N, C-alpha and C positions, 0 to 999 in steps of 0.2 A: 452610504452610496450616493454619488452625485447623479441627479436625474438628468436625462438628455435635454438639450435645448430645443424647443419647438418654435416654429415661426408664429403660430397663433395659439394662445393658451388663455384660459380663464381660471382664476383662483376663486373658488366659491365656498360658502359656508355661512353659519350663523354670525350675527354681529359680535365683534370683540374677539375674533380669532386671529387677528394679525394679517389680514389679507393685503391691505395696502402696504404695510411694512414689508411683507414678503415680495411684493411686486418691485419695490425699489431695490432690494437685494438681487432679485432675478435680473432686472434691467442692467445693473452694474456687472453682473456675471456675464451676460450676453456680450457686453462691450469689452470688458477687460479680460474675460476668460476665467476669472476667479471671483468668489464672493468677497465683499469688502471686509476689512478687519474691523474689530470693535473700535469705535471712536473715529473711524474714517468715513463711514457711510454717508453722512450728511454732506460733508465737504465734497466728497467725490460725486455725489448725486447732483449737487448744485453746479459743480464744474462741468459735468456732462450736459446739463440743461443749458448752461451758458454757451457751450460749444455747439449746441443745436443737435446733439445726438440723442437727447431724450426730450420728449414732450409729455406733459401730464394734463389730462382733461377729465372732466366729470360730465357724464350724460345726465340729462334731466328731461322732463316731459316736453319742454319747448325747444329742445336741441334739434336742429334740422340738418338736412343735406347741405344747405347753403353755408352752414357753420363748419361742417365737417369736410366737405369736398370743394365746392365752388358755388358762387351765386352772385346775383346782381344786388349791389349795395348802393344806397344813396350817398352822395358826397356834396357838401356845400362848397360852392365857389362864388365868392362875393355874395350876391343876393340870389343866385340861381342854384337849383338842385340838379346835379348831374348824377347819372347812374353808370357804374362801372362794374366789370366782373372782378370779384375778389376771390383769391384762393383761400380755401379753408385749411385748418390745421393738418389734416391728413395729406392733402395735396402738397403742402409746403414741405413736410418732412419726407414724403415720398420722393419729391423732386430733388431734395438735398441728398438723399440716399442714392438715388439713381445717378446724379451728376458725379458724386464722389466715387461711386462704383466705376464709372467710365474712366475718370481720371486715374484712379489707382490701377485699374485694369490695364489701360494703355501704357502708363508709365512703367509698370512692372514688366510688361511684355517687351517693350522697347529695350529695357535694361537686359533682359534675358537674351534677346536677339543680338544685342551688341556683344555680350559675353561670348556667345557662340561664334560670332564673326571674328572676334579677337583671337579665339583659340584656332580658328581656321587659318587666319593670317600668320599666326605664330608658327604653325606647322609648316607653312610654305616658306617662311623666312629661314627656319631651321634647315630646310632642304635647299637653301640658296636659290630659291626661285625669285624672279622679278615680278612684282605685282603692279601692273599698269592700271592707271585710273581712267585714261582717255585714249587708249590705243598705244601701240609701240612708239617709242620716242617721245611720249608725253610724260606727264607727272606719274610718280610711283609712290608706293608706301615703302619708306626706307627702314622704319624702326617702330617698335612698340615701347612706350615708356610705362613704368609701373611706379607706384608710390612705395613708401617704406614698408607698408603692410602687404605688399605684393598684389595690390589691386590695380586694374587697368587705369591708366591716367590719361594717355593721349597717343595718337598716331603721329609720327613724324613723316611729313610728305615732302618729296623732292620734285623739282621740275625746272622750268626755264628761268625762274628767278634765282638771284644769287644766294639768298638765305632760305633755309628750309622752313616750311609752314608746319605749325603744330595744331592739330585738331583735337581738342580735349573731349573727354567723356561728357562733361556738362553741356558743351555746345551741341553735341550729337543728340543728347536727351532733349535739348531745347528745340531742335529743328526736325528731327527725323519723322516724327508722327505727322507733322504738317506736310513734309515732303511726300510721305507715303499716301496721304489722302488727297494730294493734288493741290494743296494750298501753296506750296512752294513748287511752282512749275518752271521757273527760270532762275538764273543766277541772281538777278536783281531782286527776287522775292526773299532772299536771305537777308534778314535785317542786320545792318551794321551795328557794331558795339563799340562806341567810342572811337570810330575811325572816320577819316574823310572818305567820301564815296569812292573816289578813284582807288585809294588804297584798299578799301573794303572789297571792291569788286575783284581785284587781283587775288585776294584771299578766298573770296566766295567761290571762285572757279574750282578750286580744289575741294572745297566743302561739297559743292553740288555733285562733283564727279564721284566723291566717295559715297555720298548718299545713294547714288545710282548703283554702285557696286554692292552696297549692303542690301538694297532692294532685290537685286538679281540673286544674291546669295540666299535671301529669304525664300524667293520663288523656287530656286533650284533645289533647296533643301526641304521644300514643302512646309516651311515654318510660316505660321500666320500670327497675327496679333490678337487672335480670339480664342486660342485653344489651350493656353497655358494656365495652370492652376495658380491662383494668387490669394493672398489674404487681404480682405477689404475691411473698411470700417463698418461696424454694425450700428444701426439706428433702432430706437425703441419708442413706440407710442404706447403710453399707459392710459387705459380708459377706465377710470374709477366708476363704480355703479353702472356698469354697462347694461344691466337689465332694466334700468329705469328709463331708458330711451326707447323710442319707436325704431327698432332695428331696421325694418324694411324701408322706412322713411329716411333714416339717416344714411345708411350704407348705399342704397340704390344699386347701381351696377357693380359697386365695389364688392358686393357679396360674392360675386363670381371671381373677380380679379384677385382677392386676397387668398384664394385657395392655393395651397403650396405648389401643386403641379402647374398652376396657371401663372405663377410669378415670372417676371422677366428673368431670363437666364436658365429657366427650367425647360424640359423637353416639350411641354405643351403650353409654352408661354403665350399669353393672350393680351391684346390691347383693344380698347374700345374707344369710341369717340364720345367725348364729354358733351353734355347737352347745352351748356352755356357758352363755353369757349370754342366748341367744335374742334378741340385738340385731341390727338390720339393720346391715350394714357394707359400705362400698365404699372403694376406694383412690383418694385424691385425685390429680389430675394435676399437682400441684406437689411430689410425693414421688418422688425419684429413687433407683434401686437400682443400686449398683455392686458387682460381685463380683470376686474374684480366684480363679484356678484354676491349680494347679500340675500341668502335664501329666505330670510324672514320677510323680505319685501315681495319676493316672487319665486315660486318653485322653479327649479331647473327644467321640470317637465313642461312648463308653460312657455319656455324661451323659444324664440323663433327657430324653427326646424332647420332652415338653411344655415343659420349661424352655428347651431349645434354640430352640424355635419362638418364644418370647416375649422372648428376649434377643439383643442384638447382641454379637458376639464380636470383640474387638480383640486380635490376636496380638502378643505381645511376645517377641522372640527376642534372643539375645545380640548385643550391639553392640560389636565390637572397637574401633570408632573412639572410643568413650568412654574408652579406655585410653591414648590418645595423650599426654594431659597427664601421666599417671602415669609414662610411659616416660621423660620428661625428668628424672626424679629420679635423681641420680647414685648414690644409695644402693643401687640395684638392679643395678649393675655392667653397664649396657648391655644388659640383657635386654629384648627386644621383647615385652612382654606381649600386645600385640594379635596378633602372629603365634603366640605360645605358645597363647593361647586358641583361635584359629582352627584350629590344628593338632589340638588335643585334641578340639574339637567335630567336626572333619571325620572323625576316627577313630571317635568315638562314633557318629556318624551311619552310618558304614559297618558297624560291628559290632553296632549296636543299632537306634536310630532317631533322628530329629531332635528328638523330644519329650523326650529324656533328655540334652540338651546341658547345658553348665555356663554359668551366666550371668556377665556381666561384673562384677557387683557383688562377686564373690569376690576381685577384684583391685583394687577401687577405692581401698582404704585402704592399699595397699602402699607403704611409704616406704623400707624397707631390705631387704637380702637375708635378714635374720632374719625380717622380716614374711612374706616369700615362703615361707620354710621352714615357718613356722607354718601358713600357709594350706594348703600341700600336706599337711602331717602331720595337721592337725586337721580340715580341711574337704574338700579335694579327693580325697585318697586314700580316706578313709572313704566319701565319696559314690560313688566308683567301685566300691568294694567292695559297696556296697548295690545299685548298678545291675546289676553282673555277678555277684551272689551269691558274692562273694569269689573269683571265678575270676581268679587273679593273672596267669595267662598272658595273658589278654585285657587286663588292666590294663597289663601290660608293653607290649603292642602299642599301646594307647592313648597311652602315654607315649613311643612310638617307641624302645623299648628303651634308654632313656636312662641306666639304672643304678639307678633307685630300686627296681626289682623285680629280685631276684637269682636267676637260674636256676642250679640245681646238680643233679648226677645223683641219682636216687632211691636208687641203691646203686652199689657199685663195678662190678658186672657188668650194670648196666641202662642202656639208652639213655634211659629215661623220666626226665623231670626234674620236680623240685618247685620252687616259686617262693616266695621269702621277700621280705618288705619290708625294704629297707635299714634296719638298726638305727640308733637315735640314738647319736651319738658323744658321749662325755664330754670329749673333747679338741677344743676349738673350732677348732684349727688343722688338724685332720684330719677335720673334719665335712663329709662329701660333700654333705649337704643344703644347704650354703652355697656350693657350687661353681657359679659362673655357667655353666660349660660344660655341665653336666648339664641345666640348664633350656633352654639354647640348642639342645641336641640334640633336644629335643622337636619343634621346628619346623625342624630341619635347619640351625640357625645356629651350630653349634659352632665353625665356622672364622671366624666374624665377629670383627673386632677388638674388644677390650674398650674400651668407650666411657667407662669410669669415670675 
């Protein structure tokens, strides 16, 4: 079942559960309408980044409002330092989304208005009515031309000149919005296209008259350029490690503006004046925000309350089933990685909590026992040391006392023990880190037959 698309969402879970990977898939789905196919995701993601529809940033402790929204930045000019207001990443992508939304909105609505007007004129011509443009005795609409596919191509206009004028669909699309908002207020405001001015003005008289008729039709029919449903481009901002930044400091007034009901285009749309540029600013409703949050760094309960109320949270936990295919690799000596991961996480949950489990991606690229050894030595053991503040006795319990942590007496006369990590062996034949039985012991499978 496909999950609904949300304007603001955060993927959260322990490290290694594929959160960043999933945000890329989700960003592509938001823009294209479908998830990317295998082998196409990276190319498509890079293409959308290049097109400016996706931005990817990472929050950190020094990330500020001035980086995110806008701020005063120094600029060297010759030997002088100048200060100028610079837009941050969020403002830039929001402006792109808003501008594109306006262009798409207006172009689509002009197109629909013209289509309705063409049908209106067609009905009148079929009834043998005369359609005057500037009053009786002046120019008229003589004919409608269509292309081979039956789409409207142009109006044929007749008047005092000897040859009829043809006003194409493309020229109406070029001019009508500017006419409707007052930018084209007279015949001379219609830009010539490869014509001498005198020749152009004789043509533009007809154009201007027709634009007035379309505007009157729009008003009489109660059609506006703001009420029709259209499909716009979507834009996505991915914020990796969103919980590592100071949310109140970074978002500022945006914490209100990103709320779905407050977006531009929604019933409760809201704009605020920005502190540096003093410009009015609102967040368009075709800009999506996806965050990732590592629960091992910070619990969701500690996240900024205002942010939590405005975002939907999607939990991503370790999925042992994703390791079934990896288990079929004979190079790992029959070790059941799914059971190994489940056992480790069960012990972590019992001794710590469920938010500090280990994700399945730590084992996704395991092809040999050597790979598994490296994963434990370089990733898993260090991660457990971080989780448990290098309490090796607890790490020994997490690994079901499999032999990677070596307990030994503190002294000859003491029952107290100290715990060391199994050292690396220079002799490959005696390297216990490559002993399948020690890995199987983690999940109680040391008596299982070797499937290699």
